C-alpha positions as CSV (number, residue, x, y, z in Angstrom):
1,M,0.0,0.2,-0.1
2,N,1.2,3.9,-0.7
3,E,2.6,5.4,2.7
4,Y,0.7,8.8,1.0
5,I,-3.1,8.6,1.2
6,I,-3.0,11.8,-0.5
7,Q,-1.1,12.9,-3.8
8,I,-1.4,16.0,-5.4
9,E,1.2,16.1,-8.8
10,H,1.5,19.0,-11.0
11,I,-2.0,20.6,-10.5
12,N,-3.4,23.5,-12.0
13,K,-6.6,25.4,-11.4
14,Q,-7.5,28.2,-14.2
15,F,-10.8,30.0,-13.9
16,G,-10.8,32.1,-17.3
17,K,-7.6,33.6,-18.0
18,Q,-6.9,34.0,-14.2
19,K,-4.5,31.0,-12.6
20,V,-5.9,30.0,-9.2
21,L,-3.7,27.3,-8.6
22,K,0.2,27.0,-10.3
23,D,1.5,23.3,-10.4
24,I,0.5,21.8,-7.1
25,C,3.0,18.5,-5.8
26,V,2.5,17.6,-2.4
27,S,1.4,14.4,-0.7
28,F,0.0,13.7,2.3
29,R,0.4,10.5,4.9
30,L,-1.7,8.6,7.1
31,G,-2.0,9.9,10.8
32,G,-0.8,13.6,10.5
33,I,-1.9,16.9,10.8
34,Y,-1.2,19.4,7.8
35,G,-1.6,23.2,8.2
36,I,-2.2,25.3,5.3
37,I,-2.3,29.3,6.0
38,G,-2.1,32.2,3.4
39,R,-4.4,34.9,2.5
40,N,-7.9,35.0,2.0
41,G,-7.6,34.2,-2.0
42,S,-4.4,32.8,-1.7
43,G,-6.0,29.6,-3.5
44,K,-6.4,27.7,-0.4
45,S,-9.9,26.6,-0.3
46,V,-10.3,26.3,-4.6
47,L,-7.0,23.2,-3.2
48,F,-9.6,21.9,-1.0
49,K,-12.3,22.1,-3.3
50,C,-10.6,20.1,-6.2
51,I,-9.4,17.3,-3.2
52,C,-13.1,17.2,-2.4
53,G,-14.0,16.5,-5.9
54,F,-16.2,19.4,-6.0
55,I,-14.3,21.1,-9.0
56,P,-12.2,20.3,-11.2
57,V,-8.9,20.9,-11.9
58,T,-7.5,22.3,-15.7
59,N,-4.8,19.9,-15.6
60,G,-3.0,17.2,-13.3
61,K,-3.8,15.2,-11.3
62,I,-4.9,14.1,-7.1
63,I,-4.8,10.8,-5.6
64,V,-6.8,10.1,-2.5
65,H,-6.6,5.6,-1.5
66,E,-5.1,5.5,-4.5
67,K,-7.7,6.3,-6.5
68,A,-7.2,9.4,-8.7
69,I,-10.4,12.3,-8.3
70,G,-12.1,12.8,-11.2
71,K,-11.1,9.6,-13.0
72,D,-11.5,6.4,-10.8
73,I,-14.2,8.3,-8.3
74,S,-15.6,11.4,-8.4
75,V,-15.1,12.5,-4.8
76,P,-12.8,10.7,-2.0
77,E,-13.7,7.9,-0.1
78,K,-13.9,8.1,3.9
79,T,-13.5,11.8,4.0
80,G,-15.2,14.3,6.6
81,I,-15.3,17.6,5.3
82,I,-16.0,21.5,6.3
83,I,-15.4,24.1,3.3
84,E,-18.2,26.8,3.7
85,T,-20.9,26.2,6.0
86,P,-23.2,23.8,6.3
87,G,-27.0,23.7,4.9
88,F,-28.6,22.5,8.0
89,L,-32.3,22.8,8.0
90,P,-33.2,25.6,10.7
91,N,-36.4,24.1,11.7
92,Y,-35.0,21.1,13.4
93,S,-32.2,19.7,16.2
94,G,-28.8,18.9,15.4
95,Y,-29.7,15.6,15.8
96,K,-32.1,15.2,13.9
97,N,-30.1,17.6,10.6
98,L,-27.5,14.6,11.8
99,E,-29.3,11.8,11.2
100,F,-30.9,13.1,7.7
101,L,-27.4,13.5,6.2
102,Y,-26.5,9.5,8.0
103,C,-29.7,8.1,7.4
104,I,-28.4,9.2,2.8
105,K,-26.2,6.7,3.0
106,N,-28.0,4.2,4.7
107,Y,-25.9,3.5,8.2
108,K,-27.6,2.0,10.6
109,N,-25.6,2.5,13.7
110,K,-27.0,5.9,15.2
111,K,-24.9,5.5,17.6
112,K,-22.2,7.3,15.5
113,I,-24.8,10.7,15.3
114,T,-24.9,10.5,19.4
115,E,-21.3,9.9,20.1
116,S,-19.7,13.0,17.6
117,M,-22.2,15.5,18.9
118,K,-20.7,14.7,22.5
119,M,-17.3,14.4,21.1
120,V,-17.7,18.3,19.9
121,G,-19.5,19.2,23.0
122,L,-23.4,19.2,22.0
123,N,-25.7,17.5,23.8
124,P,-27.5,15.4,21.5
125,E,-31.1,15.5,23.4
126,D,-31.6,18.8,22.8
127,K,-34.2,19.7,20.8
128,K,-33.4,23.4,20.2
129,P,-33.5,24.0,16.9
130,V,-30.5,24.8,14.7
131,G,-31.9,27.6,13.9
132,K,-31.5,29.1,17.0
133,Y,-27.6,28.2,17.6
134,S,-25.4,30.5,18.4
135,L,-22.4,30.6,15.5
136,G,-20.4,28.5,17.9
137,M,-22.9,25.8,17.8
138,K,-23.4,25.4,14.2
139,Q,-19.9,25.4,13.8
140,R,-19.4,22.3,16.6
141,L,-22.7,20.8,14.8
142,A,-20.4,20.9,11.2
143,I,-17.2,19.5,13.0
144,A,-19.9,16.2,14.2
145,Q,-20.7,16.4,11.2
146,A,-17.8,15.9,9.3
147,I,-16.8,13.1,11.7
148,M,-19.5,11.0,12.4
149,E,-18.9,8.5,9.7
150,D,-15.5,7.7,11.3
151,Q,-13.8,9.0,8.2
152,E,-10.1,8.3,7.7
153,I,-9.2,11.9,6.7
154,L,-10.7,15.4,7.2
155,I,-10.4,18.7,4.8
156,L,-11.4,21.5,7.8
157,D,-11.4,24.9,5.5
158,E,-11.2,27.3,8.7
159,P,-13.1,24.8,11.9
160,M,-12.5,27.7,14.4
161,N,-14.7,30.1,12.6
162,G,-17.5,31.7,15.2
163,L,-16.3,29.0,18.3
164,D,-14.8,31.4,21.8
165,N,-12.1,30.2,23.3
166,N,-13.3,27.4,25.8
167,G,-14.6,26.2,21.9
168,V,-11.2,26.3,19.8
169,E,-9.7,24.4,22.7
170,D,-11.9,21.6,23.0
171,M,-11.1,21.3,19.2
172,R,-7.5,21.6,19.3
173,K,-8.4,18.6,22.2
174,L,-10.6,16.4,19.6
175,F,-8.8,17.4,16.4
176,I,-5.1,15.6,18.2
177,K,-7.1,12.8,19.3
178,L,-8.2,12.0,15.9
179,K,-5.0,12.0,14.6
180,N,-3.2,9.7,17.5
181,Q,-6.4,7.4,16.0
182,G,-4.3,7.8,12.7
183,K,-6.9,9.9,10.7
184,T,-5.2,12.8,8.1
185,I,-6.0,16.0,8.7
186,L,-5.8,19.0,6.7
187,L,-6.2,22.3,8.0
188,A,-6.9,25.8,7.1
189,S,-6.7,28.9,9.5
190,H,-6.1,32.4,9.9
191,N,-4.8,31.3,13.9
192,K,-1.1,31.4,14.3
193,E,-1.6,29.6,17.6
194,D,-3.5,26.6,15.8
195,I,-1.3,26.4,13.1
196,E,1.5,26.2,15.4
197,T,-0.4,23.8,18.3
198,L,-1.4,21.3,16.2
199,C,0.2,21.3,12.9
200,D,3.3,18.4,12.1
201,E,3.9,20.0,8.8
202,V,2.7,23.5,7.8
203,Y,2.8,25.1,4.6
204,K,1.9,28.6,3.1
205,M,0.0,29.7,-0.5
206,D,0.3,32.7,-1.8
207,A,-1.3,33.4,-5.1
208,G,-1.6,29.7,-6.1
209,I,1.2,28.8,-5.2
210,L,2.2,26.3,-2.6
211,T,5.1,26.5,-0.6
212,K,6.3,24.1,2.5
213,I,7.6,26.2,5.2
214,R,7.7,24.1,8.4
């Protein structure tokens, strides 16, 4: 088996004449936290969307679990994702929202929903509709959604958005715990402390060019 769970080979992405990603080559091993920093508009979110199969690359290749995205499979398997604010149903509870998503894939063990909510500090028995959640609670629910299927890869774009200091600390502990369980986590963050505290390797995205800095 290949030692790298994600391989990105000379990918470029253009929107019209605008080059957003420029000849990116990088590989990620199983069981690590990889940080990507960069200004808004630098290409971080576009890179994540390409890895997830949400948008096609202009050229190059992305391989996840030894399968080429857009060729062998349309989206990567065993991957939990936070890239944009999830479209939760505002009139239903957090548990009910996760249950809807969980059952789409015909999963039977609903205990995983309860476990994931508790892991992020939410009460699965709380009947409050998501529309009345604080921004921090919605972010915790988004993280619960990303982890509830026990995914091997987590792709997290600014997962600490909206969290207070306690919430940030809780999520840092959770991400380290998940890494120690063998998960691979790609993390984009503007928070220097998140990157320094959590990441095994750090990359900087600048005008579509990805450079390893640690």
